[in-house]
LOVEXVO-229409 format. One record per residue (C-alpha): residue in three letters; residue number from 1; x, y, z. Coordinates in steps of 0.02 Angstrom, whole numbers, always signed. Last residue first. Layout:
BEGIN
rest	nr	u	v	w
ALA	NUM	X	Y	Z
...
//
This chain:
BEGIN
rest	nr	u	v	w
UNK	283	+82	+187	+1126
UNK	282	+17	+22	+1023
UNK	281	+41	+122	+865
UNK	280	+227	+122	+932
UNK	279	+248	-64	+985
UNK	278	+196	-113	+804
UNK	277	+313	+21	+714
UNK	276	+450	-62	+836
UNK	275	+397	-215	+766
UNK	274	+405	-183	+582
UNK	273	+589	-113	+623
UNK	272	+652	-300	+583
UNK	271	+563	-295	+397
UNK	270	+411	-278	+345
UNK	269	+232	-199	+392
UNK	268	+63	-258	+367
UNK	267	-94	-179	+344
UNK	266	-284	-246	+317
UNK	265	-416	-166	+246
UNK	264	-519	-330	+185
UNK	263	-659	-283	+73
UNK	262	-807	-416	+85
UNK	261	-939	-370	+179
UNK	260	-960	-173	+152
UNK	259	-786	-166	+241
UNK	258	-664	-252	+328
UNK	257	-536	-251	+459
UNK	256	-334	-282	+524
UNK	255	-202	-175	+574
UNK	254	-19	-219	+580
UNK	253	+4	-394	+519
UNK	252	+152	-405	+538
UNK	251	+265	-476	+396
UNK	250	+405	-604	+498
UNK	249	+605	-561	+428
UNK	248	+697	-675	+323
UNK	247	+643	-618	+141
UNK	246	+655	-432	+170
UNK	245	+563	-272	+202
UNK	244	+564	-224	+7
UNK	243	+512	-388	-40
UNK	242	+363	-395	+64
UNK	241	+320	-196	+9
UNK	240	+320	-274	-173
UNK	239	+226	-436	-123
UNK	238	+101	-314	-37
UNK	237	+85	-223	-200
UNK	236	+29	-387	-293
UNK	235	-144	-386	-188
UNK	234	-240	-220	-266
UNK	233	-188	-293	-457
UNK	232	-228	-485	-414
UNK	231	-386	-496	-544
UNK	230	-547	-622	-493
UNK	229	-465	-581	-310
UNK	228	-562	-655	-161
UNK	227	-647	-755	-289
UNK	226	-459	-824	-334
UNK	225	-398	-864	-190
UNK	224	-549	-933	-113
UNK	223	-454	-1052	+19
UNK	222	-282	-993	-8
UNK	221	-175	-1118	-106
UNK	220	-211	-1109	-302
UNK	219	-206	-894	-331
UNK	218	-99	-905	-149
UNK	217	+45	-956	-251
UNK	216	+179	-833	-188
UNK	215	+117	-852	-17
UNK	214	+126	-1038	-16
UNK	213	+316	-1023	-72
UNK	212	+338	-892	+35
UNK	211	+288	-981	+206
UNK	210	+355	-842	+323
UNK	209	+264	-909	+453
UNK	208	+169	-766	+513
UNK	207	+116	-740	+308
UNK	206	+69	-910	+303
UNK	205	-77	-885	+446
UNK	204	-119	-707	+416
UNK	203	-152	-734	+205
UNK	202	-256	-889	+284
UNK	201	-361	-779	+404
UNK	200	-386	-667	+283
UNK	199	-446	-778	+144
UNK	198	-569	-867	+267
UNK	197	-637	-673	+327
UNK	196	-674	-652	+138
UNK	195	-755	-805	+104
UNK	194	-857	-811	+263
UNK	193	-935	-647	+225
UNK	192	-898	-473	+336
UNK	191	-1052	-436	+428
UNK	190	-1115	-253	+358
UNK	189	-989	-110	+427
UNK	188	-994	+15	+302
UNK	187	-1169	-26	+293
UNK	186	-1244	+45	+106
UNK	185	-1251	+167	+4
UNK	184	-1070	+224	+33
UNK	183	-1005	+209	-159
UNK	182	-930	+38	-137
UNK	181	-1094	-59	-77
UNK	180	-1106	-229	+19
UNK	179	-991	-294	-82
UNK	178	-970	-483	-170
UNK	177	-942	-397	-348
UNK	176	-807	-305	-301
UNK	175	-694	-423	-263
UNK	174	-539	-364	-175
UNK	173	-471	-448	-36
UNK	172	-296	-390	+54
UNK	171	-342	-190	-27
UNK	170	-225	-117	-133
UNK	169	-66	+24	-63
UNK	168	+119	-43	-75
UNK	167	+224	+99	+49
UNK	166	+376	+102	+40
UNK	165	+439	+229	+161
UNK	164	+617	+321	+127
UNK	163	+757	+373	+272
UNK	162	+907	+316	+156
UNK	161	+891	+155	+244
UNK	160	+718	+91	+200
UNK	159	+787	+154	-6
UNK	158	+904	-5	+16
UNK	157	+731	-110	-10
UNK	156	+700	-54	-166
UNK	155	+770	-201	-266
UNK	154	+677	-323	-120
UNK	153	+544	-253	-180
UNK	152	+561	-277	-361
UNK	151	+604	-454	-338
UNK	150	+451	-462	-204
UNK	149	+342	-412	-362
UNK	148	+432	-567	-473
UNK	147	+364	-671	-341
UNK	146	+175	-604	-330
UNK	145	+192	-627	-546
UNK	144	+204	-494	-663
UNK	143	+51	-457	-773
UNK	142	+29	-315	-675
UNK	141	+185	-204	-722
UNK	140	+204	-53	-610
UNK	139	+216	+138	-579
UNK	138	+306	+211	-447
UNK	137	+249	+371	-361
UNK	136	+374	+476	-274
UNK	135	+278	+578	-127
UNK	134	+339	+717	-45
UNK	133	+286	+704	+149
UNK	132	+218	+882	+199
UNK	131	+32	+822	+123
UNK	130	-37	+894	+288
UNK	129	-147	+733	+307
UNK	128	+21	+652	+333
UNK	127	-74	+489	+369
UNK	126	-254	+510	+350
UNK	125	-254	+597	+186
UNK	124	-109	+475	+128
UNK	123	-242	+329	+148
UNK	122	-339	+431	-3
UNK	121	-207	+506	-90
UNK	120	-112	+335	-135
UNK	119	-249	+209	-178
UNK	118	-326	+367	-247
UNK	117	-218	+421	-382
UNK	116	-106	+538	-361
UNK	115	-48	+646	-502
UNK	114	+122	+727	-563
UNK	113	+227	+705	-721
UNK	112	+408	+724	-778
UNK	111	+447	+552	-819
UNK	110	+570	+438	-774
UNK	109	+581	+278	-851
UNK	108	+638	+90	-755
UNK	107	+756	-24	-818
UNK	106	+754	-178	-705
UNK	105	+924	-255	-700
UNK	104	+958	-268	-509
UNK	103	+1079	-119	-506
UNK	102	+949	-28	-617
UNK	101	+830	-24	-476
UNK	100	+960	+96	-393
UNK	99	+986	+205	-529
UNK	98	+794	+242	-561
UNK	97	+759	+262	-376
UNK	96	+901	+400	-365
UNK	95	+833	+468	-511
UNK	94	+671	+502	-449
UNK	93	+727	+550	-269
UNK	92	+773	+679	-357
UNK	91	+611	+726	-441
UNK	90	+524	+683	-276
UNK	89	+361	+756	-272
UNK	88	+262	+897	-138
UNK	87	+96	+851	-101
UNK	86	-62	+922	-134
UNK	85	-210	+818	-69
UNK	84	-375	+892	-120
UNK	83	-557	+807	-94
UNK	82	-685	+916	-228
UNK	81	-720	+734	-306
UNK	80	-748	+637	-124
UNK	79	-891	+785	-103
UNK	78	-980	+743	-257
UNK	77	-1031	+573	-178
UNK	76	-979	+426	-302
UNK	75	-1006	+377	-461
UNK	74	-854	+367	-552
UNK	73	-674	+341	-503
UNK	72	-518	+437	-537
UNK	71	-531	+577	-442
UNK	70	-327	+623	-462
UNK	69	-261	+718	-284
UNK	68	-128	+844	-337
UNK	67	+65	+784	-355
UNK	66	+200	+919	-338
UNK	65	+367	+944	-432
UNK	64	+335	+784	-555
UNK	63	+443	+641	-560
UNK	62	+317	+496	-579
UNK	61	+428	+333	-593
UNK	60	+393	+234	-717
UNK	59	+428	+34	-736
UNK	58	+377	-54	-865
UNK	57	+179	-95	-955
UNK	56	+126	+26	-836
UNK	55	-15	+16	-695
UNK	54	-45	+165	-570
UNK	53	-214	+95	-484
UNK	52	-153	-35	-382
UNK	51	-36	+84	-295
UNK	50	+179	+92	-282
UNK	49	+219	+248	-150
UNK	48	+384	+279	-136
UNK	47	+360	+379	+16
UNK	46	+496	+547	+52
UNK	45	+617	+603	+169
UNK	44	+514	+509	+326
UNK	43	+485	+579	+479
UNK	42	+572	+512	+613
UNK	41	+603	+316	+654
UNK	40	+501	+295	+829
UNK	39	+396	+426	+856
UNK	38	+367	+502	+659
UNK	37	+307	+310	+591
UNK	36	+181	+310	+760
UNK	35	+119	+498	+702
UNK	34	+85	+434	+542
UNK	33	+18	+263	+568
UNK	32	-121	+333	+716
UNK	31	-239	+421	+600
UNK	30	-221	+246	+465
UNK	29	-293	+167	+598
UNK	28	-446	+263	+600
UNK	27	-460	+252	+430
UNK	26	-454	+65	+431
UNK	25	-579	+52	+565
UNK	24	-704	+153	+489
UNK	23	-668	+320	+383
UNK	22	-811	+343	+290
UNK	21	-786	+522	+195
UNK	20	-628	+458	+136
UNK	19	-648	+288	+165
UNK	18	-778	+310	+21
UNK	17	-630	+291	-114
UNK	16	-651	+98	-45
UNK	15	-505	+4	-17
UNK	14	-354	+67	+35
UNK	13	-279	-85	+113
UNK	12	-106	-17	+171
UNK	11	+61	-113	+156
UNK	10	+208	-42	+242
UNK	9	+414	-35	+219
UNK	8	+509	-39	+407
UNK	7	+611	+108	+418
UNK	6	+783	+135	+441
UNK	5	+819	+267	+554
UNK	4	+836	+443	+519
UNK	3	+797	+526	+689
UNK	2	+702	+689	+677
UNK	1	+675	+767	+476
//
């Protein structure tokens, strides 16, 4: 297990499922991320994953003993449907998380079901390619606003001290109609549209200032906020991860890039430990 220090929480933009075949800059970053986490903190005991593609009306912990990759998409090359990521589950951790959430007044359900949506397995195939870190997906409620998602993350914060990596997975921008492609039939490195760049820059600036009021109200305040997130389920996991890091520490952008012209691939770390992770990534 290595050193069991408090871990940062993280947000990863998983982008298109095509990242498994076209890693680009974000895939290269994710390849460095697992070794950097291990070097700075020791191998995580488990990963609590909050993905834009596991959505429910009430919180649900998927507590199967084993997970497999779920190909929850259509219209992509056949090679994508043959990808595997058979990771151990974390049934005991599920009960621990349920109790932790209950302390904050959040009632979560535990089910003995498994499966990792592509928001979880596509990045983890780069971060921990051996699929040897247990994964506990937390299905969550997309109708709750950013401030409420942040509070959910705050309820999970103690997990970081217990060797659990809290990982939000979505995309920092996500308007599929603006992309040059989503299925790999146009350049991954198409020039970024101004609306996507403007939103990413604003978001990074507000995060660096810990301007939570603006971040919680991003749809009204950010340039092109509603355009870059016609629905916001791909951004909301950022707030869960941020909440787990705490309100009094500055979110750190660990990686910034884009794909297919308008799909933001930025990654963030949260908690005072995020600086140590940034240093390990740069080493």
